[in-house]
DSSP file (Angstrom, degrees, kcal/mol; ACC not computed):
  #  RESIDUE AA STRUCTURE BP1 BP2  ACC     N-H-->O    O-->H-N    N-H-->O    O-->H-N    TCO  KAPPA ALPHA  PHI   PSI    X-CA   Y-CA   Z-CA
    1    1 A M              0   0    0      0, 0.0     3,-0.1     0, 0.0    35,-0.0   0.000 360.0 360.0 360.0 141.8   -1.0    5.7  -20.8
    2    2 A P        -     0   0    0      0, 0.0     2,-0.1     0, 0.0    47,-0.0  -0.227 360.0 -76.2 -63.3 160.8   -3.6    5.4  -17.9
    3    3 A K        -     0   0    0      1,-0.1     2,-1.3    46,-0.1     3,-0.3  -0.390  46.5-123.8 -60.6 132.2   -2.5    6.3  -14.4
    4    4 A A        +     0   0    0      1,-0.2     3,-0.2    -2,-0.1    -1,-0.1  -0.626  66.6 122.9 -83.7  90.3   -0.4    3.6  -12.9
    5    5 A K        +     0   0    0     -2,-1.3     2,-0.6    43,-0.3    -1,-0.2   0.575  66.3  59.4-119.2 -18.6   -2.2    2.6   -9.7
    6    6 A N  S    S+     0   0    0     42,-0.5    42,-2.3    -3,-0.3     2,-0.3  -0.601  83.1 133.0-107.1  65.6   -2.8   -1.2  -10.3
    7    7 A C  E     -A   47   0A   0     -2,-0.6    63,-1.6    40,-0.2     2,-0.3  -0.831  39.1-164.9-122.0 155.0    1.0   -2.1  -10.8
    8    8 A L  E     -AB  46  69A   0     38,-2.2    38,-2.7    -2,-0.3     2,-0.6  -0.993  20.7-134.1-132.7 138.9    3.4   -4.8   -9.5
    9    9 A I  E     -AB  45  68A   0     59,-3.4    59,-1.6    -2,-0.3     2,-0.5  -0.843  24.9-157.8 -93.9 127.3    7.1   -4.6   -9.7
   10   10 A V  E     -AB  44  67A   0     34,-3.3    34,-2.2    -2,-0.6     2,-0.8  -0.899  13.5-159.7-112.2 127.4    8.5   -8.0  -11.0
   11   11 A R  E     + B   0  66A   0     55,-3.2    55,-1.3    -2,-0.5     2,-0.3  -0.827  49.9 114.3-106.6  91.1   12.0   -9.1  -10.4
   12   12 A A        -     0   0    0     -2,-0.8     2,-0.3    53,-0.2    53,-0.1  -0.954  40.2-163.7-151.6 160.6   12.5  -11.8  -13.1
   13   13 A A    >>  -     0   0    0     -2,-0.3     3,-1.3    30,-0.0     4,-0.6  -0.940  49.7  -6.3-144.3 163.4   14.6  -12.2  -16.1
   14   14 A G  H 3> S+     0   0    0     -2,-0.3     4,-2.1     1,-0.3     5,-0.2  -0.175 127.7   2.9  55.3-128.7   14.8  -14.3  -19.3
   15   15 A R  H 3> S+     0   0    0      1,-0.2     4,-2.6     2,-0.2    -1,-0.3   0.860 131.9  56.6 -60.9 -39.1   12.3  -17.2  -19.5
   16   16 A Q  H <> S+     0   0    0     -3,-1.3     4,-2.1     1,-0.2    -1,-0.2   0.929 108.1  47.6 -56.4 -47.5   10.6  -16.2  -16.2
   17   17 A L  H  X S+     0   0    0     -4,-0.6     4,-1.8     1,-0.2    -1,-0.2   0.868 111.3  52.0 -70.0 -35.1    9.9  -12.7  -17.5
   18   18 A D  H  X S+     0   0    0     -4,-2.1     4,-2.0     2,-0.2    -1,-0.2   0.902 109.1  49.5 -62.0 -40.2    8.5  -14.2  -20.8
   19   19 A L  H  X S+     0   0    0     -4,-2.6     4,-2.2     1,-0.2    -2,-0.2   0.893 111.5  49.5 -66.0 -39.9    6.2  -16.5  -18.9
   20   20 A L  H  X S+     0   0    0     -4,-2.1     4,-2.7     2,-0.2    -1,-0.2   0.828 107.2  53.3 -67.2 -35.3    5.0  -13.6  -16.8
   21   21 A R  H  X S+     0   0    0     -4,-1.8     4,-2.2     2,-0.2    -1,-0.2   0.913 111.0  48.6 -65.7 -44.3    4.3  -11.4  -19.9
   22   22 A G  H  X S+     0   0    0     -4,-2.0     4,-2.1     1,-0.2    -2,-0.2   0.908 111.7  48.5 -66.7 -40.6    2.2  -14.3  -21.3
   23   23 A E  H  X S+     0   0    0     -4,-2.2     4,-2.4     2,-0.2    -2,-0.2   0.897 110.1  51.3 -64.1 -41.5    0.3  -14.7  -18.1
   24   24 A A  H  X S+     0   0    0     -4,-2.7     4,-2.6     1,-0.2    -2,-0.2   0.900 111.4  48.9 -59.3 -40.3   -0.3  -10.9  -17.9
   25   25 A S  H  X S+     0   0    0     -4,-2.2     4,-2.2     2,-0.2    -2,-0.2   0.897 112.2  46.6 -69.7 -40.0   -1.7  -11.0  -21.4
   26   26 A R  H  X S+     0   0    0     -4,-2.1     4,-2.3     2,-0.2    -2,-0.2   0.912 114.6  47.8 -69.7 -39.6   -3.9  -14.0  -20.7
   27   27 A I  H  X S+     0   0    0     -4,-2.4     4,-1.7     2,-0.2    -2,-0.2   0.954 113.3  48.0 -64.8 -50.6   -5.2  -12.4  -17.5
   28   28 A A  H  X>S+     0   0    0     -4,-2.6     5,-2.5     1,-0.2     4,-0.6   0.893 112.6  48.8 -55.7 -47.3   -5.9   -9.0  -19.2
   29   29 A K  H ><5S+     0   0    0     -4,-2.2     3,-1.1     1,-0.2    -1,-0.2   0.929 109.2  51.4 -58.2 -50.1   -7.6  -10.6  -22.0
   30   30 A G  H 3<5S+     0   0    0     -4,-2.3    -1,-0.2     1,-0.3    -2,-0.2   0.803 116.0  42.4 -58.6 -31.4   -9.8  -12.7  -19.7
   31   31 A N  H 3<5S-     0   0    0     -4,-1.7    -1,-0.3     2,-0.2    -2,-0.2   0.456 108.8-123.3 -94.8  -2.2  -10.8   -9.5  -17.8
   32   32 A N  T <<5S+     0   0    0     -3,-1.1     2,-0.3    -4,-0.6    -3,-0.2   0.898  70.2 123.1  57.9  43.1  -11.2   -7.4  -20.9
   33   33 A V      < -     0   0    0     -5,-2.5    -1,-0.2    -6,-0.1     2,-0.2  -0.899  61.1-114.3-128.0 157.2   -8.7   -4.8  -19.7
   34   34 A D        -     0   0    0     -2,-0.3    15,-1.8    -3,-0.1     2,-0.3  -0.548  30.0-173.9 -88.0 160.8   -5.5   -3.4  -21.1
   35   35 A W  E     -C   48   0A   0     13,-0.2     2,-0.3    -2,-0.2    13,-0.2  -0.954   3.3-177.9-144.9 163.3   -2.1   -3.9  -19.5
   36   36 A W  E     -C   47   0A   0     11,-2.1    11,-2.9    -2,-0.3     2,-0.4  -0.978  20.6-127.6-155.7 168.0    1.5   -2.6  -20.0
   37   37 A I  E     -C   46   0A   0     -2,-0.3     2,-0.3     9,-0.2     9,-0.2  -0.986  22.0-178.8-125.1 134.5    5.0   -2.9  -18.8
   38   38 A D  E     -C   45   0A   0      7,-2.4     7,-3.9    -2,-0.4     2,-0.2  -0.881  35.6 -99.6-120.7 155.4    7.2    0.0  -17.7
   39   39 A R  E     -C   44   0A   0     -2,-0.3     2,-0.3     5,-0.2     5,-0.2  -0.492  37.2-164.5 -71.5 143.8   10.7   -0.1  -16.5
   40   40 A A        -     0   0    0      3,-1.9     3,-0.4    -2,-0.2    30,-0.0  -0.823  37.2-100.8-122.4 164.8   11.2    0.1  -12.8
   41   41 A E  S    S+     0   0    0     -2,-0.3     2,-0.5     1,-0.3    -1,-0.1   0.926 118.9  18.3 -52.7 -47.7   14.5    0.9  -10.9
   42   42 A V  S    S-     0   0    0     -3,-0.0    -1,-0.3     2,-0.0     2,-0.2  -0.943 133.7 -21.5-128.2 109.4   14.9   -2.8  -10.2
   43   43 A G  S    S-     0   0    0     -2,-0.5    -3,-1.9    -3,-0.4     2,-0.4  -0.589  92.1 -50.6  98.1-156.2   12.8   -5.0  -12.5
   44   44 A A  E     -AC  10  39A   0    -34,-2.2   -34,-3.3    -5,-0.2     2,-0.7  -0.956  38.9-132.7-126.7 144.9    9.7   -4.3  -14.6
   45   45 A R  E     -AC   9  38A   0     -7,-3.9    -7,-2.4    -2,-0.4     2,-0.5  -0.865  17.3-162.0 -97.0 112.4    6.5   -2.7  -13.6
   46   46 A F  E     -AC   8  37A   0    -38,-2.7   -38,-2.2    -2,-0.7     2,-0.4  -0.846  15.7-173.5 -90.5 118.7    3.4   -4.7  -14.8
   47   47 A C  E     -AC   7  36A   0    -11,-2.9   -11,-2.1    -2,-0.5     2,-0.3  -0.916   9.6-170.4-121.8 145.2    0.4   -2.5  -14.7
   48   48 A F  E     - C   0  35A   0    -42,-2.3   -42,-0.5    -2,-0.4   -43,-0.3  -0.915  29.5-129.1-130.5 155.1   -3.3   -3.3  -15.4
   49   49 A E  S    S+     0   0    0    -15,-1.8     2,-0.4    -2,-0.3   -14,-0.1   0.679  93.8  53.7 -72.2 -17.1   -6.4   -1.0  -15.8
   50   50 A D  S  > S-     0   0    0    -16,-0.3     4,-1.7   -44,-0.2     5,-0.1  -0.936  71.7-141.0-132.0 138.7   -8.3   -3.1  -13.2
   51   51 A A  H  > S+     0   0    0     -2,-0.4     4,-2.0     1,-0.2     5,-0.1   0.795 103.4  58.7 -67.8 -28.3   -7.5   -4.1   -9.7
   52   52 A K  H  > S+     0   0    0      2,-0.2     4,-2.0     1,-0.2    -1,-0.2   0.903 105.7  46.9 -65.8 -42.0   -9.0   -7.5  -10.2
   53   53 A A  H  > S+     0   0    0      1,-0.2     4,-2.4     2,-0.2     5,-0.2   0.882 111.2  52.7 -67.3 -37.7   -6.7   -8.3  -13.0
   54   54 A K  H  X S+     0   0    0     -4,-1.7     4,-2.4     2,-0.2    -2,-0.2   0.926 108.1  50.9 -61.2 -42.6   -3.7   -7.1  -10.9
   55   55 A E  H  X S+     0   0    0     -4,-2.0     4,-1.4     1,-0.2    -2,-0.2   0.905 111.5  48.0 -63.2 -42.2   -4.8   -9.4   -8.0
   56   56 A S  H  X S+     0   0    0     -4,-2.0     4,-1.7     1,-0.2     3,-0.2   0.913 111.8  49.6 -65.0 -41.1   -5.0  -12.4  -10.4
   57   57 A F  H  X S+     0   0    0     -4,-2.4     4,-3.3     1,-0.2    -2,-0.2   0.860 105.5  57.9 -64.8 -37.0   -1.6  -11.5  -11.8
   58   58 A A  H  X S+     0   0    0     -4,-2.4     4,-1.4     2,-0.2    -1,-0.2   0.838 105.7  49.4 -65.6 -32.3   -0.1  -11.2   -8.3
   59   59 A L  H  < S+     0   0    0     -4,-1.4     4,-0.5    -3,-0.2    -1,-0.2   0.915 114.5  45.2 -68.7 -43.0   -1.2  -14.9   -7.5
   60   60 A A  H >X S+     0   0    0     -4,-1.7     3,-1.7     1,-0.2     4,-1.0   0.916 109.0  57.6 -65.3 -44.6    0.4  -16.0  -10.8
   61   61 A C  H >X S+     0   0    0     -4,-3.3     4,-3.0     1,-0.3     3,-0.9   0.866  95.2  62.1 -56.3 -38.7    3.5  -13.9  -10.1
   62   62 A D  H 3< S+     0   0    0     -4,-1.4    -1,-0.3     1,-0.3    -2,-0.2   0.777 103.7  52.3 -65.7 -20.0    4.2  -15.6   -6.8
   63   63 A N  H <4 S+     0   0    0     -3,-1.7    -1,-0.3    -4,-0.5    -2,-0.2   0.781 121.4  28.7 -77.3 -26.5    4.7  -18.9   -8.7
   64   64 A F  H << S-     0   0    0     -4,-1.0     2,-0.3    -3,-0.9    -2,-0.2   0.767 122.1 -19.9-107.5 -30.0    7.2  -17.5  -11.2
   65   65 A G  S  < S-     0   0    0     -4,-3.0     2,-0.6    -5,-0.2   -53,-0.2  -0.818  77.3 -61.0-159.9-165.5    9.2  -14.6   -9.7
   66   66 A S  E     +B   11   0A   0    -55,-1.3   -55,-3.2    -2,-0.3     2,-0.3  -0.862  53.1 177.8 -99.7 119.3    9.5  -12.0   -7.0
   67   67 A C  E     +B   10   0A   0     -2,-0.6     2,-0.3   -57,-0.2   -57,-0.2  -0.914   9.2 173.1-126.4 153.4    6.7   -9.4   -7.1
   68   68 A Q  E     -B    9   0A   0    -59,-1.6   -59,-3.4    -2,-0.3    -2,-0.0  -0.982  43.9 -84.1-152.0 155.5    5.9   -6.4   -4.9
   69   69 A D  E      B    8   0A   0     -2,-0.3   -61,-0.2   -61,-0.2   -63,-0.1  -0.334 360.0 360.0 -60.7 142.6    3.3   -3.6   -5.1
   70   70 A G              0   0    0    -63,-1.6   -62,-0.3   -24,-0.1    -1,-0.2   0.322 360.0 360.0-161.0 360.0    4.6   -0.8   -7.2
């Protein structure tokens, strides 16, 4: 797995988490980059290969759940 430097920790569950997974996939595909999810101490860590994709996801994340740099 690539080094995790473009990551956000997401605190969401159930349907919110599913919506965020879909949004992450859409953003990554639109930017032609890979993404992945790791477990975090609290929540899930959404990571992207590219800082631009992470920034786009951060904007979407604000609408769906609680996100912070991670």
